[in-house]
N, C-alpha and C positions, 0 to 999 in steps of 0.2 A: 281919699277923695274920690267921689264918683265921677267918672268921665262923662262929659256931655258931647254927644255926637252931632256933627253937622248933617244936613240933609244928604249930602254926598256920601258921607260915611254910612249912614243908614241904608242907602241904596246898595252899597258894597256888602253890607251884612245881609241884606235881602238876597243879593245874588248868590252868596254862599249858602244861605238858608234854603233857597229854592232847589239847589243841587241836592241838599240833604233830603228834602221831601221827595224828589223824583227817585232817588235811590231807595229810600225806605219803601216807596210804593212798589218797586220791583221786588224787594225782599218780601214784603207782605204777601204779594201774589204768589210767592214761591213756598209759602207755608203749606205743609200737608203732613199727615202722619207718615213716619218713616224717614223724613229728611233729618239730617243732623244740623246742629247749630254751626258746626264748622262749614258745611256746605252753604248755609245762608250767609255767613261772613265772606266766603269766597265770592258769592254773587255780588255782594256790596262792593268788594274791592274791584271786581271786573267792571261793574257799572261805572265806578269812579273814573276809570281810564277813558271814558267817553267825554270827560270834561277837562281839556288841557289846562294845566296850571293848578287844578284842584288837588289837594292832598288830604288824607284822613287826619282828623283832629286828635284822635285818641291814641293811635298806634305810636308807642314809644313815650306817650305822655306819662311822666312819673313812673315809667317802666311798664305801663300797661301793654300787653303783647299783641293786641288785635285792633282792627279798625272798627268793628261793630261789637257793642255790648249785647249779649244774649242772655236774658235772665228768665228762667223757667219756673213757673208755679210759686214756690216759697222764696225764690231768689228775688231780691228787691232791686238791686242795681249791680253793675260791674261784672256780670257773669261773663266768663271767658268762653268763646266758642270752642267746641270740642268734637272730635270725631266720635266720641263715646256717648255723647248726649243726643239721643234719638227722640224726636218729637212723637208723641202718641195722641190718639184721639182723646179729647177732654182736657189736654194741657192748655195753659195760657202762657204766652211768651211776650216779654217786653224787649223791645229793641231801643237802644240809645245810640245815636249816630251823630257825628259832627264832621264838618268840613272847614278847611282853611283855604280861602280863595282870595287872591289879590290883597293879602295882608289882613283879612278880616274873617272872623269865624261865624258859622251858623251851627245850631245845635237843636235837636228835637228828639223826642221819645214817644213811643206808642206801645200799647199792649193789645194783643190780638189773640183770638181763640184758635186752637188747632182742632178743626172739625167741629163737632157738636160738643158744647161744654155745658156744665150745670147752670141752672138758673142763678145760683149763688155767685158763680164766677162772672156771669154776664152782668149781674147787678153791681158787683164790685167794679168792673171796668166802666160801666155807665156812670156810676157815682164819681169815680176818680176823674173821668173825662169832664164831667160837669163841674167838678171842683176846680179844675184848671181854668175853665172859663169864668167861674165865679171870681177867681183871683184876678184874671185879666181885666174883668170889668172895673176893677178898682184902680187900674193904671191910668189915672188922669192927673194932670198937674194940680198940686195942692193937696192931694191925698198923701198918705204916708206908706212906707214899706209895711208897717203893721196892719194897715187896712187890707192889703193883699193877703197877708198871712192869716188874719182873722177870718176873712171870707172863705178861705179854703178849709180851715179847721172847723168852723162852725157848720159848714155844709156836710163835711165828712162825718163828723161826730154825731150829727143828727140822724145818721143811718146806723149808728153803732159801730162804725169802723174806727181805726186809730191812725194817727199821722206819725210817720217816721220822723224822729228828732235828729238823728245823726247826720242825715244828708239834706242839703238845702238847695234852693235855686240860687242864681248868681247873676251878676252883671256879665256882659259879654261884648266883645268888640275886637280890638287888636290882640287881646289875650282871651283864651278860652274861659278863664275865670277871673272876673274883675269885681270890684266893689259895686254894689253892696251884696252881701249875702242876704238871701230871701228865704227865711224859714217858712214852712207850711203850717206853722202854728204861731199864735201871738195875739196881741191886743190891739184893737183899733187905736189909731192916733200915735202909736209908738214908732220910733225909728226915723229914718231920713224922710224929708218931704220930697215928693216926686216932682221932677221938672221935665219939661219937653226936652228931648234929646237923650234922655236916659234909655238904655237898652238892656233888657234883662231876660234871662232864661228862667221861666216859671215852670216848676216841675214837681207837682205833688206826687209823693210816693205813699201809697195807702195800703194798710194791712187789714185783712179780714179779722184778725185776732189782735194781740197786743202790739204795741209800737216798738218793742225792743228788737234789735237786730244783732247778729254776730257775723264774723268773717270766717269763711272756710279756710282750709289749709293752703289753698292756692294763693292766699294773700290778697285777693281781690273780691271774690264773690261774696256779697252781703246777703244773708238770708234772714227771714224772720226767726226769732228765737224759739217761738212756739210752733214753727213750721206751717203757719197758716198762709193762705194765698196772699200775694201782694200784686198791686197794679201800679203803673207808672206812665204818666203822660207829661209831655213837655212841649212848649212853644217858645221861640225867641220873639220877643215883643218890644216894640219901641213906644215910649210915651210921647205923644204929640199933643199939640193944642187942640186937635180935633178928636182926641181920644186914643185908645190903644190901637196900635197898628201891628197886627200879627204878621211877622216876616216869614214864618215857616208855613205858609199856605201854598197850595199848588199854583 
């Protein structure tokens, strides 16, 4: 059953989500060639201490060892920060970060360039970000989960990219992952009917090549099977009678 949040609960999710965005902003401004993904994760953890009562959502979740997911180039999601992963000019890096505050979660992801990157990489990031908003536009009462999925897929595939099948968006609130699951592919009209009060994390993960992924030996980092570039954007969004309310905005 999909939880329906009250306005008060949505405001609590917004409060957690705004912390996520503020911390991601500091991490993004710390990107430069030569920095390690470990250092970026340390920055996120340090910033989190400025918010009393807020704790990292991912650290220890199902055994994940860090607070910040750092996925570089062909890494799709769940990259583990490492002292040995040094960013270089031309890389792209995806950050996924979540916070638990006051009993409610916020979750967001962004992909950013390291210095000057190729036109192909910039286009992949632009299309993925736009796909996220195409999906969010469908988050109105009376539409279905499949309308979100189809909007994302049709936009992405129109540019010749592929949609990761193995990982999906999700409901969010008192738990980091709630019903419903929100795939980034599907058919319009399918799935649950959207109602005001539903809150979901919409997160297209888009590959420049094929959609298949595989997990590295660390047990967490998912990479494209063909080692093509991948981009990932995510917002936490509430369905309201007035339309979608993006909670992970500055």
